[in-house]
C-alpha positions as MATLAB code, in Angstrom:
seq = 'MPVLVVGDLNATPWSHGLQLLRDGTTLDNRSPDPSWTPTWNVAIAFAIPIDHALVTPPLVVARRQIGPDVGSDHRPQLLDIGWQE';
ca = [
      -5.990  -34.853    8.839;
      -3.654  -31.927    8.020;
      -5.176  -28.988    6.121;
      -3.390  -26.459    3.880;
      -5.240  -23.305    2.717;
      -3.242  -21.187    0.254;
      -4.266  -18.303   -1.946;
      -5.832  -14.933   -2.406;
      -8.201  -14.650    0.592;
      -8.905  -10.923   -0.012;
      -8.293  -10.294    3.692;
      -5.380   -8.767    5.595;
      -3.747  -10.685    8.476;
      -5.454   -8.359   10.983;
      -8.920   -8.424    9.339;
     -12.065   -9.688   10.976;
     -12.650  -12.089    8.089;
      -9.330  -13.877    8.519;
      -9.900  -14.001   12.279;
     -13.290  -15.650   11.681;
     -11.599  -18.225    9.437;
      -9.089  -19.093   12.191;
     -11.545  -18.973   15.095;
     -12.615  -22.439   16.238;
      -9.926  -24.149   14.138;
      -6.254  -24.878   14.441;
      -5.491  -23.006   11.156;
      -2.358  -20.923   11.698;
      -0.458  -18.505    9.497;
       2.660  -18.178   11.623;
       5.968  -18.532    9.807;
       9.465  -17.198   10.434;
       8.808  -14.617    7.726;
       6.419  -11.652    8.319;
       2.778  -12.145    7.258;
       2.326   -8.399    6.627;
       4.647   -8.264    3.545;
       2.420   -6.871    0.753;
       1.262   -9.291   -1.942;
      -1.270   -7.152   -3.831;
      -0.710   -3.914   -5.716;
       2.907   -3.757   -4.507;
       3.713   -0.953   -6.944;
       1.538    1.582   -5.105;
       1.640    3.091   -1.623;
      -1.508    1.201   -0.495;
      -0.140   -2.310   -1.115;
      -1.574   -4.857    1.289;
      -1.030   -8.523    2.232;
      -4.105  -10.458    1.129;
      -2.553  -13.729   -0.052;
      -1.974  -16.262    2.728;
      -0.823  -19.710    3.638;
      -2.680  -21.309    6.577;
      -1.918  -24.766    7.972;
      -3.113  -27.075   10.722;
      -0.824  -29.286   12.809;
       1.212  -31.292   12.138;
       2.015  -29.012    9.175;
       4.120  -25.855    9.599;
       5.068  -23.015    7.267;
       8.842  -23.240    7.593;
       9.491  -20.377    5.167;
       7.256  -17.828    3.376;
       8.763  -15.443    0.907;
       7.027  -13.111   -1.479;
       8.140  -13.714   -5.053;
       8.842  -11.370   -7.965;
       6.488   -9.693  -10.374;
       5.071  -12.421  -12.648;
       2.655  -10.182  -14.593;
      -0.235  -10.223  -12.102;
      -1.413   -7.624   -9.627;
      -0.567  -10.266   -6.941;
       2.886  -11.474   -6.032;
       3.373  -15.225   -5.600;
       4.095  -16.789   -2.229;
       7.138  -19.058   -2.194;
       6.526  -21.558    0.586;
       8.391  -24.320    2.358;
       5.792  -26.471    4.137;
       6.998  -29.127    6.543;
       5.989  -31.319    9.457;
       6.219  -30.339   13.153;
       8.956  -32.141   15.011;
];
């Protein structure tokens, strides 16, 4: 059964916590767009990417774009989720 995990995971792509989540599963955050684009506190120099979209096959993240300021300290993820060919 395909799994989609999306949201504020409070972990950077290179963090140990996100690695633990992916270890032993087929959860993947690869997309054509960079996963290191900041999503939290983007107005300051220490902005970091802590919002993610993880999928298992046969799902794929076909596009991931960080959206505009919507009044939160997080930026939204604009996602196109599809099926592997």
